[in-house]
Every structure is written in C-alpha cells, then in structure tokens.
C-alpha positions as CSV (number, residue, x, y, z in Angstrom):
1,X,76.4,47.7,171.0
2,X,78.7,46.2,173.6
3,X,80.1,47.9,176.7
4,X,83.8,48.5,176.9
5,X,85.9,46.4,179.3
6,X,87.8,48.2,182.1
7,X,91.1,48.0,180.1
8,X,89.4,49.4,177.0
9,X,87.7,52.2,179.0
10,X,91.1,53.2,180.4
11,X,92.7,53.2,177.0
12,X,89.8,55.2,175.5
13,X,90.2,57.8,178.3
14,X,93.9,58.2,177.5
15,X,93.1,58.7,173.8
16,X,90.3,61.2,174.4
17,X,92.5,63.2,176.8
18,X,95.0,63.9,174.0
19,X,92.3,65.4,171.7
20,X,92.2,69.1,171.1
21,X,88.9,70.6,170.2
22,X,88.7,72.5,166.9
23,X,86.7,75.3,168.2
24,X,87.7,77.6,171.2
25,X,84.4,77.1,172.9
26,X,84.5,74.9,176.0
27,X,83.4,71.3,175.7
28,X,80.1,70.3,177.2
29,X,80.4,68.4,180.5
30,X,80.4,64.7,180.2
31,X,76.9,63.1,180.4
32,X,75.3,66.4,179.5
33,X,73.5,66.5,176.1
34,X,75.1,68.9,173.7
35,X,73.4,72.3,173.6
36,X,72.4,73.5,170.2
37,X,73.1,77.2,169.7
38,X,70.3,79.3,168.4
39,X,71.3,81.6,165.6
40,X,70.3,85.1,166.2
41,X,68.3,86.5,163.3
42,X,68.5,90.3,163.1
43,X,65.1,91.8,163.2
44,X,63.9,93.0,159.8
45,X,63.9,96.7,159.5
46,X,61.0,98.1,157.5
47,X,62.0,99.9,154.3
48,X,61.9,103.7,154.7
49,X,59.1,104.9,152.5
50,X,59.1,108.5,151.6
51,X,57.0,108.5,148.5
52,X,59.3,105.9,146.8
53,X,59.3,102.2,146.6
54,X,62.7,100.6,146.6
55,X,63.6,99.0,143.2
56,X,63.4,95.2,143.0
57,X,66.7,93.4,143.1
58,X,68.2,92.9,139.6
59,X,67.3,89.7,137.9
60,X,70.1,87.1,137.6
61,X,71.8,87.1,134.2
62,X,71.3,84.0,132.1
63,X,74.4,82.0,131.5
64,X,76.4,82.8,128.4
65,X,75.8,80.2,125.6
66,X,78.7,77.8,125.2
67,X,80.4,78.4,121.9
68,X,81.8,75.2,120.4
69,X,84.0,75.0,117.3
70,X,81.2,73.2,115.5
71,X,78.8,76.1,116.0
72,X,81.3,78.8,115.2
73,X,80.0,81.0,112.4
74,X,81.7,81.4,109.1
75,X,80.5,83.7,106.3
76,X,78.0,82.2,103.9
77,X,80.5,81.7,101.2
78,X,82.7,79.5,103.3
79,X,79.9,77.3,104.4
80,X,78.6,77.0,100.8
81,X,82.0,76.0,99.4
82,X,82.5,73.5,102.3
83,X,79.1,71.9,101.8
84,X,79.7,71.7,98.0
85,X,83.2,70.2,98.5
86,X,84.7,72.8,96.2
87,X,87.5,73.7,98.6
88,X,90.8,71.9,98.5
89,X,92.5,71.4,101.9
90,X,95.9,72.9,102.3
91,X,97.0,70.0,104.5
92,X,95.7,66.5,105.2
93,X,96.2,64.3,108.3
94,X,95.1,60.7,108.3
95,X,94.7,59.2,111.7
96,X,93.9,55.6,110.7
97,X,96.0,53.1,112.6
98,X,97.0,55.6,115.4
99,X,96.4,55.0,119.1
100,X,94.7,57.8,121.1
101,X,97.9,59.2,122.4
102,X,99.6,59.1,119.0
103,X,96.6,60.7,117.3
104,X,96.6,63.6,119.9
105,X,100.3,64.1,119.3
106,X,99.8,64.0,115.5
107,X,96.9,66.5,115.6
108,X,98.9,68.9,117.8
109,X,101.9,68.7,115.4
110,X,99.8,69.1,112.3
111,X,98.0,72.2,113.8
112,X,101.4,73.7,114.7
113,X,102.8,73.2,111.2
114,X,99.6,74.5,109.5
115,X,99.5,77.6,111.6
116,X,103.2,78.2,111.1
117,X,102.9,77.9,107.3
118,X,99.7,80.0,107.1
119,X,97.4,77.2,105.9
120,X,93.7,77.8,106.1
121,X,92.1,74.3,105.8
122,X,93.3,71.1,107.5
123,X,91.5,67.9,106.5
124,X,91.5,65.6,109.4
125,X,90.7,62.0,108.5
126,X,89.6,60.2,111.7
127,X,87.4,57.3,110.5
128,X,83.8,56.9,111.5
129,X,82.6,57.0,115.1
130,X,81.2,53.7,116.1
131,X,77.9,53.9,118.0
132,X,77.1,51.4,120.7
133,X,77.6,50.4,124.3
134,X,81.0,50.7,125.8
135,X,83.6,49.4,125.5
136,X,83.7,50.6,121.9
137,X,87.0,49.6,120.4
138,X,86.8,51.5,117.1
139,X,85.9,55.1,116.6
140,X,87.5,56.4,119.8
141,X,89.6,59.0,118.0
142,X,86.5,60.4,116.2
143,X,84.6,60.5,119.4
144,X,87.3,62.5,121.2
145,X,88.6,64.8,118.5
146,X,86.1,67.7,119.1
147,X,87.1,67.8,122.8
148,X,90.7,67.7,121.9
149,X,90.5,70.5,119.5
150,X,88.5,72.7,122.0
151,X,91.1,72.1,124.7
152,X,94.1,72.3,122.3
153,X,96.8,75.0,122.9
154,X,96.0,76.0,119.3
155,X,92.2,76.4,119.9
156,X,92.5,80.2,119.5
157,X,93.7,79.7,116.0
158,X,90.8,77.5,115.0
159,X,87.9,79.5,113.4
160,X,85.6,76.5,113.0
161,X,85.3,72.8,112.6
162,X,83.0,71.3,109.9
163,X,82.1,67.9,108.7
164,X,83.9,67.1,105.4
165,X,82.3,66.6,102.0
166,X,81.8,63.1,100.8
167,X,84.7,63.4,98.3
168,X,87.0,64.2,101.3
169,X,85.8,61.4,103.5
170,X,82.3,62.5,104.6
171,X,81.4,61.5,108.2
172,X,84.8,60.1,108.8
173,X,86.6,63.4,108.2
174,X,86.6,67.0,109.4
175,X,87.6,70.3,108.0
176,X,89.5,72.4,110.5
177,X,89.3,76.0,109.3
178,X,92.2,78.1,110.7
179,X,92.1,81.9,111.3
180,X,94.2,84.2,109.3
181,X,97.4,85.1,111.1
C-alpha cells in the first residue's frame, strides 16, 4: 500500500468532509480504533414454578407437500381408462415445428378454447424430450410444458396431467384433463 501525496491527502479530506454518517451516533475520533458495542443480554428470569412445568414450545409444522399437476389424483376409473387408451380426446394440439414462444401461445389459446367449449380432455403432442447435456436443441417444449401448465392462468381449470397412451403418441404426448365447469 502506498502513501497519499499531499495533493491526494487534501483531495481525500475534502471528500470525507462531505460524507454524512448513516447512524446518529458520533463518529470515533481520528486515529482512535473503533469501539465495538457490547450487546446487553437481559438476564434470564427463572420460570415461576408453582407445581406446574411450563409446556414445551410447539414443534414447527412440516412444510406442505407440493402438489403438481402430474401427481393430482383422479378417480380410479379415469386413470384406468387413460392407461388403457380407451378415452378419446376432445381436442388435440400438435406442437411439432413450433418455437418455444409460439408453443406457449398455442397452449394458452387451446386451453382457453377447451375451457370455453366445456371439453374435458386435451391431447397435447409435444414430441419426445431429448436427454443430454445442454444445449439441447430438440425437446425443449416437452421439457418446459409441465412448468408452463402449472404457471398458466388456466392452471385452476386443470384437474391433472398424464402421459398419453401409445396410440395417442406415448411419451411424446400428454393428456390434460380439465375440471368440469
């Protein structure tokens, strides 16, 4: 560390004279080491004991489990029919060839139309998610669709999201089950 020249010292003093302290406590004198304040700890008062022991503090509540659209429960009949592929979708949306922004817009529009017309099952064809190290060029829509649906303005109308049966696209497609209006 170098020492300041006389011009630099004069300039530094002018700068420091314009500084206002943040606290209202007086500044320590120059050259004096800063004095650390000791925090006063109030003395612990013994608990009053008159034949009773104070109850222990309540245990912290465990965090509520996060409910995702994929873990949302449907009745057994719905899940059986979805696994068997015996359900016909009311509406189908194919996202092949869409960019991420165009896909998000198309999903939003399709959900809006399906809700307005009272549809129950929307088949969303996304294509297969590609595993691997980033940057992954293909499969970005499939990777993002679950987050999109959970944050969608229509999320309250979605009862559940399930993987589609092989006849409807298998791992590259999803069933979006909508609540009854």
